[in-house]
C-alpha positions in Angstrom: 8.3 88.6 55.7 9.3 86.4 58.6 12.8 87.5 59.9 15.2 86.6 62.7 18.9 86.5 63.7 21.5 85.8 66.3 21.6 86.9 69.9 23.8 89.9 69.3 22.0 91.1 66.2 25.1 90.8 64.0 23.6 88.4 61.6 20.0 88.6 60.4 17.8 86.9 57.9 14.5 86.7 56.3 12.3 83.7 54.9 9.4 83.9 52.4 7.2 81.4 50.9 5.6 78.6 52.6 7.1 76.7 55.7 7.8 73.2 54.2 7.9 71.7 57.9 8.6 72.5 61.5 10.2 69.6 63.4 11.9 69.2 66.6 15.3 67.2 66.1 16.4 64.9 68.8 19.8 63.8 67.0 23.1 63.9 68.9 24.5 66.3 66.3 21.9 68.9 66.9 22.3 68.5 70.8 26.0 68.7 70.6 26.2 72.0 68.1 23.4 73.8 70.1 24.2 72.5 73.8 20.4 72.0 74.1 18.4 68.7 74.4 16.6 69.3 71.2 16.5 72.1 68.2 13.5 73.4 66.4 13.9 73.8 62.6 11.8 75.3 60.1 12.4 74.2 56.5 12.3 76.7 53.7 13.1 76.6 49.9 16.6 77.6 49.5 15.4 80.5 47.3 12.9 81.7 50.0 15.9 82.4 52.4 18.5 85.4 52.6 21.0 86.5 55.1 20.1 90.2 55.1 22.8 91.6 57.5 26.2 90.3 58.2 27.9 87.0 57.3 27.4 83.7 58.9 30.2 81.3 59.9 30.0 78.0 58.5 30.9 74.5 60.3 30.9 71.1 58.4 29.3 69.2 60.8 29.3 66.1 58.8 30.4 65.0 55.3 27.4 66.7 53.7 25.9 68.9 56.6 26.9 72.6 57.0 25.9 74.5 60.0 25.9 78.3 59.9 26.2 80.5 63.1 27.1 84.1 64.1 30.8 84.1 64.5 30.6 87.0 67.0 28.1 85.3 69.7 28.1 81.6 68.5 24.2 81.6 67.8 23.3 78.7 65.8 21.1 80.0 62.7 20.6 77.6 59.8 21.5 74.1 58.3 22.3 73.0 54.7 22.7 69.6 53.4 22.3 69.3 49.8 22.8 65.6 49.7 19.8 64.7 52.0 17.9 68.0 51.8 18.4 69.4 48.4 17.3 72.9 48.0 16.2 73.3 51.3 17.5 75.5 54.3 16.6 74.5 57.8 16.5 77.5 60.0 16.7 77.1 64.0 13.2 78.1 64.7 14.1 79.6 68.0 16.2 82.4 66.2 12.9 83.6 64.4 11.7 87.0 65.8 8.4 85.4 66.4 9.6 82.1 67.4 5.7 81.2 68.6 4.3 81.9 65.2 4.6 78.3 63.6 4.3 75.5 66.0 6.2 72.1 65.2 4.4 69.4 63.6 6.8 66.5 64.6 9.8 65.0 66.5 12.4 63.8 64.4 15.3 61.5 64.9 13.4 60.3 68.1 15.7 57.4 68.3 18.4 59.4 69.6 16.3 61.3 72.0 17.3 61.9 75.6 15.2 59.5 77.9 14.1 62.2 80.3 12.6 64.3 77.7 9.5 62.0 77.7 8.8 63.3 81.2 9.3 67.0 80.8 5.6 67.7 81.4 5.9 66.0 84.9 8.4 68.7 86.1 7.1 71.5 88.3 6.7 74.9 86.2 7.6 78.2 87.5 6.5 81.5 85.8 10.3 82.9 86.6 13.2 81.5 88.5 11.9 79.7 91.6 12.4 81.5 94.8 
């Protein structure tokens, strides 16, 4: 079963079943909560997701949205919104042990994307830190 967890290892989770979708979200809520320009989300049915170690903290990021994170290291882990995404747990895809296993299939909330995201492929690429 695909598994993942936070940076410090305090909270671990497992998923099973099929991936419903994997999308890159550009909304301002995701940017603010993660400190990143975009966040990858892999959706699973709620019954196909389980926290297997530790206990995630919870933050009400909107009226219906709940973001779960490691209270020890702050890593964002998953999101639940029963009003708009009933029966779904959205897992932050970069927290999977094999984050490269399922490529994203779409960009979502593109209306809120940062303008410079469109030019990322034009930037120089370095294998490690530039000398």
